[in-house]
C-alpha positions in Angstrom: 181.5 -1.5 6.2 185.3 -1.6 6.2 187.0 -2.1 9.5 190.7 -1.4 10.2 192.2 -2.6 13.4 195.6 -1.1 14.3 198.1 -2.2 16.9 201.8 -1.6 17.8 202.0 1.9 19.1 203.7 2.9 22.3 206.5 4.8 24.0 210.0 4.4 22.8 213.3 6.2 23.3 214.8 8.2 20.4 216.8 5.8 18.2 214.5 2.9 19.0 212.1 1.0 16.8 208.4 0.2 16.7 206.3 -1.9 14.3 202.7 -0.9 13.6 200.2 -3.3 12.0 196.8 -2.8 10.5 194.3 -5.5 9.6 191.6 -4.7 7.0 188.3 -6.5 6.9 188.0 -6.7 3.1 189.4 -8.7 0.3 192.7 -7.7 -1.4 190.7 -7.7 -4.6 188.8 -4.6 -3.4 191.9 -2.7 -2.3 193.6 0.0 -4.4 196.2 1.0 -1.8 196.9 1.0 1.9 198.9 3.5 3.9 199.9 5.1 7.1 199.2 8.7 8.0 200.1 10.6 11.2 198.9 13.7 13.0 200.9 15.5 15.6 199.3 17.9 18.1 198.5 21.2 16.3 199.4 19.9 12.9 197.6 18.5 9.9 197.4 14.9 9.1 200.1 13.9 6.7 201.0 10.8 4.7 203.8 8.8 6.0 203.9 5.8 3.6 201.7 4.0 1.2 201.7 0.8 -0.7 199.6 0.0 -3.8 197.9 -3.2 -4.7 200.8 -4.0 -7.0 203.4 -3.4 -4.3 204.6 0.0 -5.2 205.6 2.1 -2.2 205.8 5.8 -1.5 207.3 7.6 1.5 207.4 11.1 2.9 210.8 12.6 2.7 211.0 12.8 6.5 210.8 9.0 7.0 212.7 7.8 3.9 215.4 5.4 4.9 214.0 4.9 8.4 210.5 3.5 7.9 209.4 0.6 5.8 205.9 -0.3 4.7 204.9 -3.8 3.8 201.8 -5.9 3.3 200.7 -9.5 3.6 198.5 -9.9 0.5 196.5 -12.9 1.7 195.6 -11.3 4.9 195.3 -7.7 3.8 197.4 -6.6 6.7 199.8 -3.7 6.3 202.8 -3.0 8.5 205.0 0.0 9.2 208.4 -0.8 10.5 209.8 2.4 12.1 213.5 2.5 12.9 215.8 5.3 14.2 212.8 7.0 15.7 213.0 10.7 16.5 211.1 12.9 18.8 209.5 14.6 15.8 207.9 11.2 14.9 205.7 11.5 17.9 202.1 11.5 16.6 198.9 9.5 16.3 199.4 7.1 13.4 196.4 6.2 11.3 196.0 3.3 8.9 194.0 4.1 5.7 192.7 2.0 2.9 191.5 3.1 -0.5 189.0 0.8 -2.2 189.4 0.0 -5.8 186.0 1.5 -6.6 186.6 4.5 -4.4 186.3 5.4 -0.8 188.9 6.1 1.8 188.6 4.4 5.2 190.5 5.1 8.4 191.6 3.2 11.4 191.0 4.4 15.0 194.6 5.6 15.3 197.5 4.5 17.6 199.7 6.7 19.6 203.5 6.7 19.0 205.5 8.7 21.5 209.3 9.0 21.1 211.2 10.4 24.1 214.4 12.3 23.5 
């Protein structure tokens, strides 16, 4: 069973920064990609950023230039550095891992609240 442990959420003022982290309980050799999604109240869950096993990254247009996803290969920990936060970034952020042989696994979610 894959376990994802997230940390780093909280309350921050607009313009501030937060760093989320997610530790996955499986070998890097079993991972296809890791990513961060978010879900705001009344809205669907959306992809924020993802990083492939080879290091390729993808960002939603709403966070490009402000958020950076990175990963420590040896530890299979993925980070999301969030700068210049806006009120509309307020959401529950979920870490997700896609296994090489299939299967998408979710973390428990961490709340990010940006006050304007």
